[in-house]
C-alpha positions as CSV (number, residue, x, y, z in Angstrom):
1,M,171.8,-17.1,126.3
2,L,169.5,-15.1,124.3
3,K,171.1,-11.9,124.2
4,K,169.9,-8.9,121.8
5,Y,169.3,-12.3,119.0
6,F,168.6,-12.2,115.8
7,L,168.0,-8.5,115.2
8,Q,169.9,-6.8,112.1
9,E,170.8,-3.4,112.5
10,N,170.6,-2.8,109.0
11,T,167.2,-4.1,108.5
12,K,164.8,-1.6,107.0
13,A,161.6,-4.2,108.1
14,P,158.8,-2.6,110.2
15,K,159.3,-3.3,113.8
16,K,156.0,-5.8,114.1
17,Y,157.7,-7.8,111.4
18,I,161.4,-7.8,113.2
19,L,159.6,-8.9,116.7
20,L,157.7,-11.6,114.8
21,G,160.6,-12.9,113.2
22,D,162.4,-13.0,117.0
23,F,159.1,-15.1,117.9
24,L,159.5,-17.9,115.5
25,H,162.9,-17.8,116.3
26,L,162.1,-18.6,119.8
27,I,159.6,-21.6,118.7
28,L,162.5,-22.7,116.5
29,Y,164.9,-22.6,119.8
30,F,163.0,-24.3,122.2
31,L,161.7,-26.9,119.6
32,P,163.4,-30.1,121.3
33,Q,163.7,-32.1,118.0
34,L,162.8,-31.0,114.3
35,K,159.7,-33.5,114.2
36,P,156.3,-33.2,113.6
37,D,155.1,-33.8,117.0
38,Q,151.8,-31.4,117.9
39,S,152.9,-32.1,122.1
40,S,156.4,-30.4,121.2
41,L,155.7,-28.0,119.3
42,D,152.6,-26.9,121.3
43,Q,155.2,-26.5,124.6
44,A,157.7,-24.7,122.3
45,L,154.9,-21.8,121.2
46,E,154.0,-21.8,125.0
47,K,158.0,-21.5,126.1
48,A,158.5,-19.0,123.2
49,W,154.9,-16.8,124.1
50,A,156.3,-16.9,127.9
51,F,159.8,-15.5,127.3
52,F,159.0,-13.0,124.6
53,A,155.6,-11.6,126.3
54,Q,157.9,-10.2,128.9
55,K,159.6,-7.8,126.5
56,Q,157.5,-4.4,126.4
57,S,158.4,-3.9,123.1
58,L,155.3,-6.7,122.3
59,L,153.0,-4.7,123.9
60,Y,151.8,-2.8,121.0
61,L,151.5,-5.9,118.6
62,H,148.4,-7.0,120.7
63,K,146.4,-3.3,119.1
64,E,146.8,-5.7,115.8
65,K,144.6,-8.5,115.6
66,N,146.1,-10.1,112.6
67,I,149.4,-10.4,114.6
68,Q,147.5,-11.2,117.7
69,D,145.9,-13.9,116.2
70,L,149.0,-15.3,115.0
71,I,151.1,-14.8,117.8
72,Q,148.4,-16.7,119.6
73,H,149.3,-19.9,117.9
74,K,146.3,-20.2,115.2
75,Q,148.5,-19.7,112.2
76,I,152.0,-20.3,113.6
77,R,151.0,-24.0,114.9
78,E,149.5,-25.1,111.5
79,K,153.0,-23.4,109.4
80,F,155.4,-24.5,111.9
81,Y,153.8,-28.1,111.7
82,I,154.3,-28.1,107.4
83,I,157.6,-26.9,107.9
84,L,158.3,-29.7,110.5
85,T,157.1,-32.3,108.0
86,L,159.1,-30.8,105.1
87,L,162.1,-31.6,106.9
88,Q,160.9,-35.1,108.2
89,E,160.6,-35.8,104.8
90,K,164.1,-34.9,104.2
91,N,165.2,-37.4,106.6
92,F,166.5,-34.7,108.8
93,T,165.0,-36.1,111.7
94,A,167.7,-38.9,111.6
95,C,170.7,-36.5,112.9
96,T,172.8,-37.5,115.4
97,K,172.8,-34.1,117.2
98,E,170.9,-30.8,117.1
99,L,172.9,-27.7,117.8
100,K,170.9,-24.3,118.4
101,E,171.8,-21.0,117.4
102,Q,175.5,-22.2,117.1
103,E,177.8,-19.1,117.2
104,V,180.9,-19.4,114.9
105,I,183.9,-16.9,115.2
106,D,185.9,-16.6,111.7
107,A,189.3,-15.5,111.7
108,R,188.9,-12.1,111.4
109,G,186.6,-12.3,114.8
110,N,183.0,-12.2,113.1
111,I,180.5,-13.5,114.9
112,Y,178.0,-15.5,113.2
113,R,174.6,-17.4,115.1
114,I,173.2,-19.9,112.7
115,D,169.6,-20.8,113.8
116,R,170.5,-25.0,113.6
117,V,173.0,-27.4,112.5
118,L,171.9,-30.7,112.0
119,V,174.9,-32.8,112.7
120,F,175.0,-36.3,110.6
121,P,178.0,-38.8,110.9
122,E,178.7,-37.7,107.1
123,K,177.5,-34.2,106.9
124,L,175.9,-31.1,108.2
125,V,173.0,-29.3,107.4
126,I,172.5,-25.9,107.9
127,L,168.7,-24.4,108.7
128,D,168.0,-20.6,108.4
129,L,164.4,-19.6,109.1
130,K,163.1,-16.3,107.4
131,L,159.8,-15.1,108.0
132,S,159.3,-14.5,104.3
133,K,160.9,-14.6,100.8
134,Q,161.1,-11.1,99.3
135,E,162.0,-10.5,95.8
136,D,165.2,-8.1,96.8
137,S,166.4,-10.6,99.9
138,E,166.5,-14.1,98.7
139,E,170.1,-13.8,97.2
140,N,171.6,-12.1,100.4
141,H,170.0,-15.0,102.3
142,K,171.8,-17.4,100.1
143,K,174.9,-15.5,100.5
144,Q,174.5,-15.4,104.1
145,L,174.2,-19.1,104.0
146,K,177.1,-19.5,102.0
147,V,179.2,-18.0,104.6
148,Y,177.9,-20.2,107.1
149,Q,178.7,-23.3,105.0
150,Q,182.7,-22.4,104.3
151,L,182.8,-21.6,108.1
152,L,181.3,-24.8,109.1
153,Q,183.2,-26.6,106.6
154,N,186.6,-25.3,107.6
155,I,185.8,-26.1,111.0
156,F,184.2,-29.6,110.9
157,K,186.1,-30.9,107.4
158,K,182.5,-32.6,106.7
159,E,180.0,-31.8,103.6
160,T,177.7,-29.0,104.7
161,E,174.5,-28.8,103.2
162,A,172.1,-25.3,103.8
163,Y,168.5,-25.1,103.5
164,L,166.3,-21.8,103.7
165,I,163.2,-22.2,105.7
166,Y,160.7,-19.3,104.6
167,F,157.6,-19.3,106.8
168,E,155.3,-17.7,105.7
169,E,155.4,-19.3,102.0
170,E,156.0,-22.8,104.1
171,E,158.6,-23.5,101.9
172,L,162.3,-25.3,102.4
173,R,164.7,-23.8,99.6
174,P,168.2,-25.8,99.1
175,V,171.1,-23.2,99.0
176,L,173.3,-24.6,96.0
């Protein structure tokens, strides 16, 4: 199901940020729908924590108070709720289907995993969650989503939109 998910081999980010990013992706995965519903968000947080706490590599994070507070749901819940509200304002909650961690294979056999694909009768919307916006990484994030857009347009023959969700900044940014 979620094998070696989300970890990019070429990343230079500190391990604690990689782990935190993994945890945030699990919350997104366990959300049944992208609606600002406190009960669903709480359940997704609990499931993500239960799944993630089993990993031995997480144990050292407990030594850092700010990371521990974050993982204990104080800031994460608030930030996710704001992001879910932004998605609702864009009317993304009206989709007919949500695909989570959708794997797509290109013509060369490369496998891509898309965080969330929202299916509408007339279009697809791609959502990709990032921990934060770095000066040198935003262009790479946009390139990544443009690849996803092209792949899904080729498969589904539908208009495709893509959005980056920057968690720290509580921002939903369209990829044009």
